[in-house]
N, C-alpha and C positions, 0 to 999 in steps of 0.2 A: 088450603086443600079442599076441593069441592066434593070429593068422593068419600063422604063419611056415612057409614051405614050402621043400622041397629038390627040385631037378630035375636030372636028368642033363645036360640040354642045353636050348637055347632052344626046340627043337621040342617037347620034353616040356612046357615051360612054356606054350607057345601052345596045346597040345592039351588042357590041363586045363580042362574045362568046369565042374568042381566048385568052383573057386576063387571065393570071393565077390567080387562086383563092387561091392557097396554098403558095404564095410568096408575099413579099411586093411590091406594085406597087405605082407609082406616075403618075397621069394623069392630063394634062392641058386641060381645057375646054375653047377653044379659044374665043367663042362668049361672054362669061362672064368673061374671064381672071381669072378663079378660078382653084384651084388645089384640086384634090381629092386623098386621100391616103387610101389604103387598105392594110391589112396585120397584122402582129404581131409586137408590139413594134416599130412602125414607129417613129423614132427619127429624128427631124428636127431642123434647126436653129430657133432662137426666132422670126425672122421676119415672120415666118409662123404660129405663135401662134394664137389660137382661143379659145373662151370660152369653158371651160370643159377640155382643154388639160392639161396633167400633166407636171408640171415644174420639171425638174431634173437638178442636178449639175453634169457636166461631170468632173470627177477628173483628167482625162488625158488632155483634152483640157483646163481645168480650167475656164469654163464659163457655164452659164445656157443654157439649151436647152429644148425642149418640146417633149413629147410623144403624138401623135395625139389621140384625143378622139376615143373610140371604138377599139383601137388597143392595149391598154395596157394589158399585161398578166404578172402577178407576178409569180416568182421573176424576177427582172431585173438583168442584169450583175452587179457585184460589182463595176464596173466602174462608175455607176450612183447612186447618192443619191437623193431620192425623196424629193422635197422641199414643194410643195403645188399644187394648181390648179389655172389655169387662170380664172379670173372673168371679166377682161376687158383688152383692149389694145388700144393704139393709135399709131400715127406714130413714136413716140420716145420710148415708154415704154410698158412693159408687166406688168400687175398688178396681184398679186398673193394673194390668200386667203389660210390660213393654212388649212391643212387637219384635224386638231384636234382643239378643244377648248383649250385655256389656262385655268389656274385655275379660276373658277368662283369667282367673287370678288364684293365688294362694289365699287361704283364710288369714294366715299370719305371715309376716315377712321373715326371711331368714335372719339368723343371728350372724353378726359380722364383727370382726376385729381388724383394725389396721395396724400393721407392723412396719415401722420405719426406723432407719438408722443402721442398716446393714453395711458392712465395710469389707470389701474383698482385697484390701491391700496386703493381707496376710491370711494364711489358712487357719482354720479353727473348727470348733464344733460346739454345739449347744443342744439343749432339749426344750421341748414344749410340754407344759403340764396343764391338763384340762381337768378341773376339779381335783381328784386325787390320782389321776392316771397320767404317767409321764412317758414320753416317747423314748425310744432308743436314741443314741447320739446321732445328731444330724450333722454330717461332716461337709465342709465347704473348702474350696481352694481358691487361689487367686484367679483361676480361669473361669470361675462360676459367675453367673449373672443373676439378677433377680428372677428371671424366667426359669433358670435351671434350679435355683434354690427353692422356688415355689413348688416345683414338682417334688423335691425331696421332703419339704414340709408336709405336703399333702399325703405322700406315701407313708410318712412316719405317723401322722395322725390316724390315718385309716387303719394302720396296723394295730393301734391300741383301742380304736373304736370299732369293735367287732360287730356291734349291732348297727346295721345300716351304714356301713363305712362309706358307701357312695354318696351319702349326704354331706360329706366333708370335702371341701375344695379349697385350694390356695391359688390365688391369681396374682400375677405380677403386673404392676402399673409402672409409671415412669420412675418413681423413686420410693416405692413402698409395695408391700404385699398385703393383700386382703385375704384373711381366712374366713371362710363361711361355713356355717352349719345349716343345712336345709333338710330337716329331719324331724322325727317325733321324739327323739331321745338322744343324749341326756339333756336335762336342764342345766345349762352351763352357768355355774356360779363363780367360777374362778378360771382365768386364762393367763398364764404366765410363761415367760421365756427366760432361759438362763443366759442368753446372750447379753452381756453387760451394756452394750451400746444401743440396744433396741428399745424403742418406745412403743408401748401398746395402747391403742385407743379403742375401747369397745364402743362400737357405733350404735348398737341397738339394745333393746330389751329382749327378753326371751319370749318373743311373740308366738313362737310355734310350740314351745314346750312348757309354758307356765300359764296358769289362769290369768285372765286379763285383770281381774279385780274390779271390772266394770259391770259385769253381767251376773245374772243368776245362773251359775253353772250347775252341773250334776242334775240337769233337767231330764231325769229318766223318763222313758216312754212307757206309759201304761197301756196295756192291750185290753181288748174286749173281754178276754178270758180271765183277767185279773193278774196275769203274770206281768213282771216288770223287768225291763232290760234296757240296754243301750241301743236297741234297734227294734223296729216293729214294722209290720206290713203297711204299705202305703198305697201302691197301685195293685189292686187285687189280682188282676189277670197276670201281670208280670210276676208278682210275688208267687202266685200259684204255679206258674210254669217253671220257675226256678226250683222251688223247694219240693215240688212233687218228685223231681229227679235227684236233687242234690241235698235234700234235707238230712237230718240226723238218722242214724241207724239204731237209735236207742229203742229199748223195749220197756214195757211196764211204766210208761210215763203217767204222771198225774195230770189233773185238769189245769193246774197252774204252773206246770213245768215251763221254764223259759225256752227249752228246746223247741224246734219245729222238725217233726219227723218227716221222712219221705213217704210217698204214697204206698210203696210196697210194704211198709211197716204198719200201715193203718189197717189192721185186721183184728179179729176177735182173739187170735192166739198171741200175737206180739204185743198188742196194746189194747187189752180188753176194756179198760176204763174209758179211753178216748173213743173207741169204736162204739161202745154201747151208749155213750152220751151224745156223740155228734151224728152218728149214723152214716154220714158221707164225708169223704175227704175234703170236699169243697166247704162244707159247714165248719169243719175243723180249721181250715186255713182262714176262713172269715173271722174266726175268734182270735186269730193272731194279729189282726189289724189294729192300728192305733185306736184307742177309745176316744170317740168324739160324738156328741158333746161330752165334756169331762166334768167331773165334780171338783170341788174346792181342793187345791193341793195337787191336782194331777195335770201334767203338761201345762203349767201355768205360764210358760213363756210364749205368749202370743204377740208380744210387742216388737215386731220386726223393725218398725220405725225408731222406737226408743233405743233398741240395740244398736242400730246402724248409726244413729246420731252420736252415740258414745264412742263406738269403735272408729268411725271415720275421722274423728277429730284428733286422733293420736298420730303424731308424725315423728320422724327422726331425720337427722342430717347424715347423709351417706358419705362415703370416703371422698367423693368428688365435690362435696359441699352442696349437693342437690338435696332438697327436702322431699322425703318420700313417705308414703303411707305405711304405718305399722301393721294395719289390717287391710290389705289390698282389696279383698272381695267386697267388704263393706264400703270402702272408699269408692270403688268402681260403680257400685250400685247407687250411692248417694249422688255421685257426680254425673250420672247418666242424665240426659236432658233432651228436650224437644225445643229447638230454637223457635222463638216467637210465640210459644203457647204459655201464656201466663198461668202460673201454678204448676207447670210441668217442666220448668227449666232446671238446670243442675241445682241440687240441694233439696229438691222436692220428692226424691225417690228413695227407696230403701231396699235392703236385702231381706227377703222374707224370713220370718221366724220358722221354726220347725212345724208349728201348727199351720201357719199360712201356706207353706209349701205343700204340706199334706193335703190341704183343701184344694189346692190347684191341681196336684198330680193324681189324686184318687180317681178322677173320672177321665183322665187322658187315655185315648186309644191310639193315637198316632205312634206307629212303631209296633203295634200288635197286628198279627196276621189275621185276616178274616173279620175285622171289626170296622164298622162305619166310623168315619172321622168324627171326633167329639166336637161339641159346640164351640168350645174355646178355640181349638185349633182351626175350625172352619172360619171363625172370625179373623184370626191371625193371618191365615192364608189369603183371605179375600183382600186384606189390607196390604198384601205384599210382604208380610213379615216372615220370620224364621219360626217354624212350628216347634213346639215343645214335645220332645219324644220321651216315651217311657224308657228308652235306652240311654238317655243323657244322665250325666252326673252334675248335680246342681247344688251350690252352697246354700245353707241357711245362715242366719245371723245368731243362731242359738249355740251356746257353748256347753260342752258336756263335762270336760275336765281339762287339766293342764295342757295336755297335748292332743285333745280331741274336740272337734266341733261336729255339729250334725249336718249331713247332706242328704240329698235324695240319691240313692244308689241305683244306677241304671241297669246293673246286671241282676240285682236281687229284687228290685221293686220295693225297696224299703226306705224308711227314714233311718239313717244309720250314723252312729258316732265314728268318726274317722280322723286320721292325722291332719293337723292344720297345715302341713306343708304341701299337700297335694294341690295341683292346679285343676280347677273345675269351672264349669259354667257359672255365670252370674246373671240372674234374670231379675231386673229391678221391678219394684212395685210402686204404685202411687195411689192416691185417692182424692176425691173431692166431695164436697157437701152437696146434697140435693137441695136446691133453692125452692 
């Protein structure tokens, strides 16, 4: 590149009318030691990466590089494979978010049991017991089939599982019935049937209702104000817009109360302590955001890659003998890949931790009315990717409890603990070292 310029300061850069506008230029601003790049498809080494830059794999040099934000024009030369977009960097690494979502998935796979050996040569009845709850008698006749019996089993189970009964299903296959629990409760420890000729094969673990035993769970979220809860503000503007209207109606709240009050209650009469301390509702809401950087022992689960490696390796054999992922969101993230891009093929990606997703989502403006598009989404858009919206629901790899993991909640603008059975977006991350 021949258009390399040095300027004393930004004013000198802006005043230079001789700098070409139809060619790629690199300019050093000496007083801030910053580099400005202008032009079309300005491709640099990774050490110059910034948020919103497009990461490409150079198939000739066989290493990742970056296309500077606001210079990317598609299509690129066939020499370069687009990998993703820079969301963070430090002295050693460039961190990449995929330009697309992987397959939307549950955090944990449903619990399943296979029931075989039903015989309709004569009429009869039986019961099913889940833990200590037993169904009413399930009657069958010689005219029944596995399909009609599956409906009866499903109805009987739903009648005793009064919390989220729709999470229970029974489905007939060629010579067996599969009972499935897709829910947050209960944790099934026992499943039996009084039908003497039936064999029950429990196919899975309790991936949605029990702790994995693999991760550090109960990773509570510490807020700036010192309160601790299973959720905290993540995207400030989305968080503010929701809770200003839908917050708690509580009065006389303390500075460390876990509640978030609505704006109409933020006054000297209803909540004098909060009003006198914060002055404005915006200041109050800012104090309910996740604390970051954090001190020792607070939000320690930063290791999305480590979490994902552990979760994605757990598999089970389903009723049809297919091998499936016990933790589908982590599996989908890890097995996301960019063909031909060494270091970014399947196995090189991960599901973000709660902290990593917070750092991605906190500055996102896509989906907010009246805000300019944020740098990350500008880069994703330029590369032809799917933008990340403040209204999306996105999984993290961080576990909260037996039946809860953390996600970004697109309605509330929070990082939130929620049931592992929900189907949400999966946005994979990767990284590479700066050479």
